[in-house]
N, C-alpha and C positions, 0 to 999 in steps of 0.2 A: 504493500500500500504506500501511496505517496500523500504527503500533506500539502494541500494547496491553500495558501493564505490569500484572502480576499482584501480589497481596500478597507473594509470596515473592521478588519482584524479577525473575522470569522475564519475557521479552518475547515476545509473540506477534505475528507478522506477519499482518495481516488484509487481505484484498482490499478495494478500494474498493467501497462499496455493500453490504458484508456486514452482517448483523444481529448483535446481541448474542448471539443463540443460536448463530449460525455460529461466533463466537469461542469460546463455551463448548464447543461440540462439538470444537474443536481441542484443548482441554484433556483431554477424555475423555468417552466415551459415558455413563458412570455419573453424572458431574456434570451432563451435559446433560439426563439424565432427571430428576434431582432438582431442577434449577434452577427457580426461580419468577420471578426478576427479577434485576437486577444494579445495582450502583452504578457509574455512569460519572462519574469525576471528582467523586465525593461525592454525586451526585444519583441517586436510584433511578429506573430506567426499565424499561419492558416489554422482554421478550426480543426482541420484533419490531422494536425501535428500530434504525435504521441507525447504523453507526459512521462518524463523519466526522472524520478526523484522529487524531493521536496522543492517547492517553488512558490513565487508570488504571482498572482494572476489578476489582470485588469481587462475586462471585456470591452471591446470596441463595437459601437453601433453607429448607425447613420447620423445620430445626433452629435457625434463627436467630430471634430475637425479632421482627426486622423481617419475616421471612418469614411468621411466624404472624399478624402484624397484616395483612399483605397478603392472606392467605387469608381473614381475617375480612371485610375490605373487599370482596373479590370475592364471598364468600358472601352478604353483604348484598344485592348486586345480584341474586343468584339468588333470594333470599327475596322481594325486591321484585317480580321477574317472576312468581313463583308467586302472590303476592297479587293482582297485576294480572290474571293469568289467571283466578283464582277470583272476583274482584270487579272486573269491567271498569270500574266507575265510580270506582275508586280513583285518587287523584292523588298522585304521589310528591313529597315535599318534599326530604328529604336523608337519607342513611344512612351515618354514619361507623362506623369500628371504634372500640371502647372497650375498657377493661381486661377481658380474659377473653371478649370477644365483640363484638357489634355491635348496632345498632338501625336501624330505618327509621321515619321519621315519615310517616304516611299520612293524607291527607284522605279520609275515607270515612264516610258517614252510617250505614252498616250496622255495628253493633258486631262486632269480631273478638273471639271468646271463646276460652278455653283448649280448648274442645271442637273448635275449628277447627284447632288446631295440627297434629294428625295429618295432615289433608288438605293443609295447607301443606307439611309435610315430605315428603309423598308426591309432590307436584308438584315440589318442589326436587330430589328424588332422580331424577326423570325428566329434568330439565334437566341435572343433573350427569352422568348416564349418557350423555347425548347427546354429551358431550365437545365442546361448542361453543366456538370460539375467541373470546377477547375482542379486539375491534377498536377502535382509537382513531382518531377523526376530529377534526381541528383546524379551527377557524373564527376569523375575526375577531370582535370583540365585536358589531359590527353584524350580521354574518351569523348569529351565535348568537342574537341577539335576534329576528331575523326567523324563525329556525328554530323558536323556542319561542313564537311569538306566540300570545296567548290563554291561556298557562299562567302564572298570576300567580306561582306559586312559583319556577319556573325563571327567569322574568324577574327576579324579585327576587334570586335567587342570582347571576345573571350581573352585575347591577348592583352587587352587593356584592363580587364577586370582584376580585382584583388582576390586573394585567397586561392586555395587549391580545389575547392568544390564549386562546380558550376551547376546551376539549376535551370530546368526548362519547365514551362507550364503549357498544358494542353487543355482543350475543352471540346468534347463532343465530336464534331464533324471532321476530325483529323487535323485541326489547327493546332500549331505548336510554335512557341517562340522562346528564345533565350530570355530569361527574366529572373531577377533576384526574388520577386514576390514581396510580401504575400499577396493573396487575392481574396475577393469575396467568395463564399462557398460555391455559388453557381451563377450562370449568366442571367438568371431571372432577378438577381440582386443588384444589377448595375444602375438602377434608378431610371429617371425620365431624362432622355438624352436628345441632343440635337447636334448635327454637323454644322459648324459655324463658318469656316472659311478655308481657303487653300492659298499657300504662298510658296515661293521658292526658298530653298535653304541649301547652302553649301555643306557638304559632308565635313563634319568637325569644324565648320565655320571657315574652311580653307578655300579661298577664291580660285585656287588652281584645280580644285576637284569638281566633279560633276554636280550640277544643280539638281537637288532632289525636290520632290513635292512634299510639302509639310501640310498635312490636313489637320485642322483644328476641330475639336468638338467640346461639348460640355455636357455634364450630367448632374442632376440634382435629385434629392430624395423623392420628390413628387412633382406633379405638373404645376402646382401652385408656386413652388419654389423656383422652378424653371421659368415660368412666366414673369415672376418678379425680377429674376436676373435679366431676362430679355428686355424688360422695361427699363432697367437700369442702364443697359447697353445703349438703348435708344436715347435715353436722357444724357448719357455721357457723350454721344455724338453731337447733340445740340450744344454741349458745353465745351467742346474741343477747343482748347486754348489756341491751337494753331489757326483755326478758322476765326475765332473771336479776335485774336491778335491782329489779323489782317483787316477784319471788319472795323475794328475800333482804332486802327492805326497805332498799335502799341509797339510792335517789333517786327523784324523781318529777318530772313536768312538769304544768303547769296552764294552762288557757285564759287565766288572768290574766297570763301571761308566756310566750308562745310562744317557744321557743328559749332559755329561761332555766331552768337546772337548779336544783332544790331538793334539796340533799343532806340525807339523814336521819341520825340519830345513828350508825348502823352505817356508812353511807357516809363520814361524817366521820372515822371511825377509820382507814379506808384512806387518805383524803386526808391526814390528819395524819401517818401513818406515812411516806408518800411525802415530805412536806415536811420532816419531821425528818431523814430521810436526806439529802435535798437540801441542807439547811442545814449538816449535819455535813460533807459533802464539800466544800461551797463554803468553809467555814472552813479545811479542810485545804489547799485550793488558793489561799488568801489573797484571797478576794473579800470586799469590804465590802458589806453589804446596805443598800439604800435603799428609799424609798417615795415615789412621786410621785402628784399628784392625777389623778383620772380625767377631769376636765373642765378644759380650758385654752382661753385666748383664741383666737379663730379666726385671728388674725394669725400666731400661732405655726405653724399648719399651712400657711399660705402660705409662711412662711420655710423650713419643713422640706421642702417639696416635695410633701407629702401632698395638699394642696388641688388641685394640678394632676394628680396621678397616682393618687389613691386616694379622691377625694371621693365617688364613687358608693357606697362601702362604709362611709361614716361617718354618724353621728347628730349632729344639731345642735340647739342651744337658745339662748335669749336670757335674760340676767339684767341688770336695770337698763339696758335698751336697748343692752347690749353682747352681741355674738354670740360664742358659745362652741361648741367641738366636743368631744364625748366621745371620748377617745383610742382609736384603733384599734391603736396601737402605743405602746411605752414610750420609744422612743429620744429624742424631743425633750425630754421631761422630764428624762432622764438628762443631756442636754447642758446644761440649765439648772443642774443640780446641779454639774456640772463647772465651769461658768462662774462659779459663786458664789465661787470662790477662785482665786488665782493659783497656777500650777504650774511646777515646774522639771523638767528631764529626769531629775533624781536621784530623783524620785518614781515614775517609770515602771518597769514598766507599772502603771497604775491600773485596778483591776478592780472594777466596781460591778455587783451582782446585785440583781434585783428580781422578786418574785412579783407582777407587775402585772396588775390587772384591766382588761381591754380589751373594747370593744364593736365588732362589725362586722356590717353588714347582710348577712343571708343570706335569699334568697327562701324563702318558707314551704315550698315543695316540696322544697327542698334540705336542710331540717332533718332530723337523724337522731340521736335519742337524745343521748348525750354527745359523739359524735364529730363532730357538726356543729351548733353552737349559735351564738347571737348574743352571748352574754356568756361570757368565759372568762378564765382566769388563765394568763398565760405565765410560764414559768420563764426569765425574760429575764436577760441580762447584757450589759454593754458594757465593752470593754477599750480604754483609751486608751494608745497606745504610740508609739514612734518607728518610722520605716520599717525600721530594722535589727532591730527586735524582732518584726516581723510573723511570721516563720517560726517562731520559738521559741514565741510565744504561740499560734499555730494548733496546733502540735504538742501544747502543754499542754492545750488544749481537747479535742483528739482523744483524748488519754489519759483525760481526765475523762469524755468520752462513753462510751468503752469500759468504764470502771469502773462507771458508772451502769447501762448496759444489762445488763452481766453480773449485777449485783446483783438485777435483776428477772427474770433467766432468759432474756434474749434474747442468744443467742450468734451467730446468723446475721444478717448485714445487709450491704447493699451501699452504695456511696458514689457520688455524682454531683457533678460540677463544672458549674455553670451560668454561662454567659457573657452578655455584654451584650445586653439586649433592645432591640427597636426603640424603645420608649418609655423614655427614661432621662435622667438628669442627669449632668453631668460630662463632661470631655473624653475623646477616644479614647485619649490618652496615659495618663491616669489609669486608665482601664479596663484597658489592656494591662498596666500596672504591677501593678494589683490582682490580675488574673487569674493572672499569672505567679507572684506571691507565694503564692497558694493552691495552685497546681499544684506548686510547689517543696516545700511542706510535706507534701503527700500523697506525693510521690515520696520524700522523706526518710524517711517512715514506711513506705515500700514497700507502700502501699495501692493495690490495683487500683481504678480508678474509671472511670466513664463520663462523657463530656462531653456536656452538653445545650446546644447552641449556641442563644443568644438567649433563654435561660430564666432569666436572673439577675433579682435585684430591681432596681427602677428606679434605686437609688442605688449598686449595686455587685454584683460577682460573688459567688457563694456556693457552699458545699459543703453538700450535703444528705445525711443519713444515713437509710436505709430499713431498718427492722428486719423480720424475718420471724417470724411467730407460729407456734404449734405445728401449725397446719394449712396452713402454706405461704403465707399471705397476707402481702403486703408493706405496711408502713405507713411513711410518711414522718414522721420525728419531729425529729431534731436538725438544726440549720442553723448554719453559720458564714458570716457575710456581711462582706466587707471594704468599708469605706466611707471614701473620701477626700473625698467631696463634702459630707456633712452637717456635719463640723467646720468647713469653709470657710463654709457658709451661716450657721452660728451664730457665726462669728468666734472659734472656740476657739483658744487659744494656750497655749504653754509656753515657758519660757526655756531655750534649748539651751546646750550646753557652751561655745559661742562667744559667749554673752551676747546672742544675737539672739532675737527672738520668732518662733516657728514654729508651724505648724498640726499637731496630732497626727493620727495615724492612728486610726480608730475601727473596732473589731471588734464587730459585732452577733452575739449568740450565744444560742441556746436549745438545750436538750438533750431535754427531754420535750415541748417545744412547748406545746400546751394541756394543762393538768393535767386538765381535764374529759375531753378526748379520750383522754389517756393512761390515765385510770382506766377508760374504756370498753374500751380495748384490753386492759388487764390482766384485766378481768372475762372477756372473751371468750377470751383466751389460756389462762387457768386454768379456764375454764368455771364461774366462781364459786367454785371450790375454792382459795381463796387460800393461799399458803404461810404458815407460822405467824406470821412477823413482820408480815404484812399482814392477817391474818384479823381481822375485826371482833369475833369471839368465839373466843378460843383454845380454850376448854373448855366442854362441856356436861355437867353433873353430873346423873346419872339415878338417884335413889333407887328401889329396887325397891318400897318401900312407905312408908307414913307412918312406920313404925317407924324408918327410917334417914334421915328428913328432917333431923333435927337434926345427924346426922353429915355429911350433904351440906352443910348450912350451915357447919359447922366447916371443911370442906375449902375451900369457896368463900372464906372469910375468909383462910385460909392462902394461897390463890392470889392473892387481892387484895393481901395484904401483900407478896407476891413480884412484884407488878406484872403479874400474869397476868389477862387478861380472861375471865370465866366467868359462867355462870348456872346455876340449879338448876331443873329441870323437876319441879314439885311437883303436876302435874296428876294426876287420879285414874286416868289411863290405865294400862293394863298396860305392862310394861317393853318388850315387843315394839313396841308403838305408839310409845312414847317414842323408841326407837332409830330407827324408820322416820322419825319427824318430824325427828330430829337429822340423819339422812342427807340429807334434803331441804334442810335449812338450812345444811349443809356446814361445821360447825366442824371443825378438824383433829383434835380428840380428843373422845371421849365417855368419861366415867368412870361405870361402873355400880357402885353401892355397895349392898350388902345387909348382913345381920347379920355374915357372916363377915368382910367387909372392915372393918366397924366395929370388930370385936373385934381384928383384926390391925393396925389403923391403916394400911390399904392401900386400893388402888383397882384395879378391873378396867378396864384401858385398852383402848378400841376406837379404833384408828387409822384415819383416813379412807383408804379405798382398800386396806386390808389386812384379810384374812379372819381371821387369828389374833388372839385376845385375849391380853393380858398382865396378870397381877396382880403389882403391885409396891408397895413402901411409898410413901406420899404424898410423903415428903421426896425420894425418889429421882426420882419423876415430876416434881416441881417443879424439881429441879436439871437434869434432862435438857431440859425445855421451856424453862427460862430460858436455857440455853446456846444452844438453837436460835434463840430470839428475839434474843439479844444478837449472835449471829454472822450474823443475817439468813439463816438456812438456808432453802433452797427445798424441802427434803425434810421429810416428816412422820414417816417410819419411823425407828425406832431399835432398837438391839440391847441385850439385857440380859446 
């Protein structure tokens, strides 16, 4: 008999040779029906896996994030079988689950088009209805290579795989693919699915290789969840910052600089509003601002560890026969600023902030408007402190992060703690100490967090903050990274209270991440309708006719004197057309002025998103709007 411990501490006695499913059935028939897989001692396995010896078990269902990912992985296999049935010449490469869905890379000379999606889905439905069990077969590496002989893709996948045991999964009609697993019990458990799109993809991302067809799909626990997702997709298309950026004249991209954003005057208004707030808050939290060069000697990057761990993402150049690297990160430059003076423990914590321009190589196919670029500005900061100050400094940074996100209207976010990756610098002892310090700070703040094992930066563990926008999409923004290693590599020191020289602890910290990316997120979150304090144009003044053009100019000057951004539409268009144009360009307020308003020194206020108009004195409108801007209000409406 084996003892199986459950999350609530209960112990199940399971007969030798029993499967995971047998153990789940002992808990109850309802859970056995809902179960998709289980974690045994922290490793997810199929329900058909035999239990050998005492262990801990956590059951996975469709309600769990891991269960949804499992369904998507399994659905990918069903889609691959459907494609192979419809196009027998198709060769499978690989098909992972991704955020909100899955894809399969296919080598097939016949193009798969959107017109083919319906017949792929129909064949998938037949396979799902057949309720075919997923079966796992394990082989040695040599056996697996012999099993796939002649298939260049599977041979390559096996040669790249870790471990000595390879696994294959099959279901029903003879379909089989190399796969680590696990999978749902049978094809009927893959959820409600839809084939979404098809695109080209190079094998291993290598442009010298053949272009494959990457077919994307999605699956959800039921039809309602799928429909909600499809609605979000349609809403996201309406909010695409690339489209809105052009429509609202905020930014552009050009062939002369792929992946390098050109911000237009209106875009710079948003940019500067973000930066002004950022600087104000950093002053409140006692940060000193610095600026470091974007190009530094190559030897610096050897010293920092970036050469060994980040070289493939960097740009290089040579000046006077000396090799330089364009910085992908700001931290080494900050270390040089710290090292330029001697420091005492009495100065700590030392907080240095930098809006640092960095460059990182991104494949052309990965570029995506402002959210994936090759040049961007990080709202970076580095804190140098003693070990005893770590927890209080992390808590202070968390408070700052909350304050910034709230100001921009992001109330929902989740937190992740990432631990030591396989490729890292620093001793295991340093990593354990660092990780425990971050964990303690989160627990002190009573913040729920998820642990991502092995996903830390190469120089230290980190806390990541993921905000949720108005249509439920998650975006990773802020990060706090604890680093004991880089200060040692740069021989940073301070004089401690016992008059000995010691190495400071270094905290890497960003809140918005990339300012370009954050601007793209803001545009999509608000669908281009920016709150008053961020709006490129606060007010559009619309004279009914040429007779009130002078009055409109007078109002504009009053607004300008009050620090309010405005423009006057003096086009010959009728007022209805002017209003329609204003709606398309999304200023928070439009002021319609005619002879009556001019006589009363008033304005007829049209508030974005509000049907009712309000006629009020110009001075009152200026006072109300000025208060909204000064308080960084997220609302446009006001009561009279």
